[in-house]
C-alpha positions in Angstrom: 53.1 -287.7 25.1 49.9 -290.5 25.1 52.2 -292.5 27.0 52.5 -289.7 29.7 49.1 -289.0 30.0 47.7 -292.6 30.6 50.7 -293.4 33.1 49.6 -293.7 36.7 52.4 -291.0 37.7 50.0 -288.4 35.6 47.2 -290.1 37.3 48.6 -289.5 40.7 49.7 -286.2 39.9 46.2 -285.5 38.8 44.6 -286.2 41.6 47.2 -284.4 44.0 46.2 -281.4 42.2 42.4 -281.9 42.6 42.6 -282.4 46.4 45.4 -279.8 46.9 43.2 -276.9 45.1 40.3 -277.6 46.6 41.5 -277.9 50.3 43.7 -274.7 49.9 40.4 -272.9 48.5 38.2 -274.2 51.3 40.9 -273.1 53.7 41.3 -269.7 52.5 44.7 -270.7 50.5 46.4 -270.5 54.4 49.6 -271.9 54.0 49.1 -273.0 50.6 51.2 -270.2 48.5 55.0 -271.3 47.7 54.2 -274.8 49.4 55.3 -277.9 47.8 51.4 -278.7 46.8 51.2 -275.1 45.2 54.5 -275.7 43.2 53.2 -279.2 42.2 49.6 -278.2 41.3 50.9 -275.4 39.0 53.4 -277.8 37.2 50.9 -280.2 36.7 48.6 -277.5 35.0 51.9 -276.8 32.4 51.7 -280.0 31.0 47.9 -279.3 29.9 49.7 -275.6 29.0 52.2 -277.3 26.7 49.7 -279.1 25.0 47.5 -276.5 24.2 50.5 -274.5 23.0 51.6 -277.6 20.7 47.8 -277.3 19.5 47.6 -273.9 18.8 50.7 -273.9 16.6 49.5 -277.3 14.9 52.7 -279.4 16.1 49.3 -281.3 17.5 46.5 -282.2 15.5 43.6 -280.4 17.7 40.7 -283.5 16.8 43.3 -286.0 18.2 44.0 -284.0 21.1 40.4 -283.5 21.7 39.4 -287.1 21.1 42.2 -288.6 23.4 41.2 -286.3 26.5 38.1 -285.8 26.1 36.5 -284.0 29.3 39.5 -284.9 31.3 41.2 -281.6 30.2 37.6 -279.8 31.3 37.4 -281.4 34.6 41.1 -280.6 35.4 40.8 -276.9 34.2 37.8 -276.8 36.5 39.6 -278.3 39.2 42.7 -275.8 38.8 40.8 -272.9 38.1 40.4 -271.7 41.7 44.3 -271.7 41.6 44.5 -269.6 38.7 42.2 -267.1 40.1 44.0 -267.1 43.5 47.5 -266.4 41.6 45.6 -263.6 39.5 44.9 -261.9 42.9 47.9 -262.7 44.6 49.9 -261.3 41.5 47.8 -258.2 40.2 48.4 -257.1 36.6 50.3 -260.5 35.7 48.3 -262.4 33.0 47.8 -266.3 33.5 50.6 -268.5 32.3 47.8 -271.1 31.9 45.8 -269.3 29.1 46.4 -272.3 26.6 45.0 -274.6 29.1 41.9 -272.6 29.4 41.6 -272.2 25.9 42.0 -275.9 25.4 39.3 -277.0 27.9 36.9 -274.4 26.7 37.5 -275.7 22.9 37.0 -279.3 23.6 33.9 -278.3 25.7 32.3 -276.3 23.2 32.8 -279.1 20.4 31.7 -281.9 22.4 29.1 -280.1 23.8 30.2 -281.1 27.4 30.3 -279.6 31.1 30.6 -275.7 31.6 33.7 -274.4 32.1 34.7 -272.9 35.3 35.2 -269.2 35.1 36.3 -266.8 38.0 33.3 -265.2 39.4 33.0 -261.4 37.9 34.5 -258.9 41.0 32.3 -256.9 42.7 32.9 -253.6 43.4 32.0 -251.8 46.6 
């Protein structure tokens, strides 16, 4: 797993997810839904979801994961969060499939007193 997270492929996929979500969010998600960028961004997030799952089941030691990933997981959650919110809007009532990713980022940033976690803005009722 550590080799995967330090590979050039991971770095490339990470950069692509950041760029794709930022661009799609800025354009109001026009042309993004069900595109290759959409699916690749979700696939990238599933890597962290799996790590979060392995931490929650104690398959991986949290302190080792925290010390290895540090704020990378927080930065990647903050980049991915707009897509998670968009998918919640797109599929009302469906829980986010990335809750362990979000919780891992929250736990890391809380423990290390790092940057704030990006959260979905509260819904404003009319």
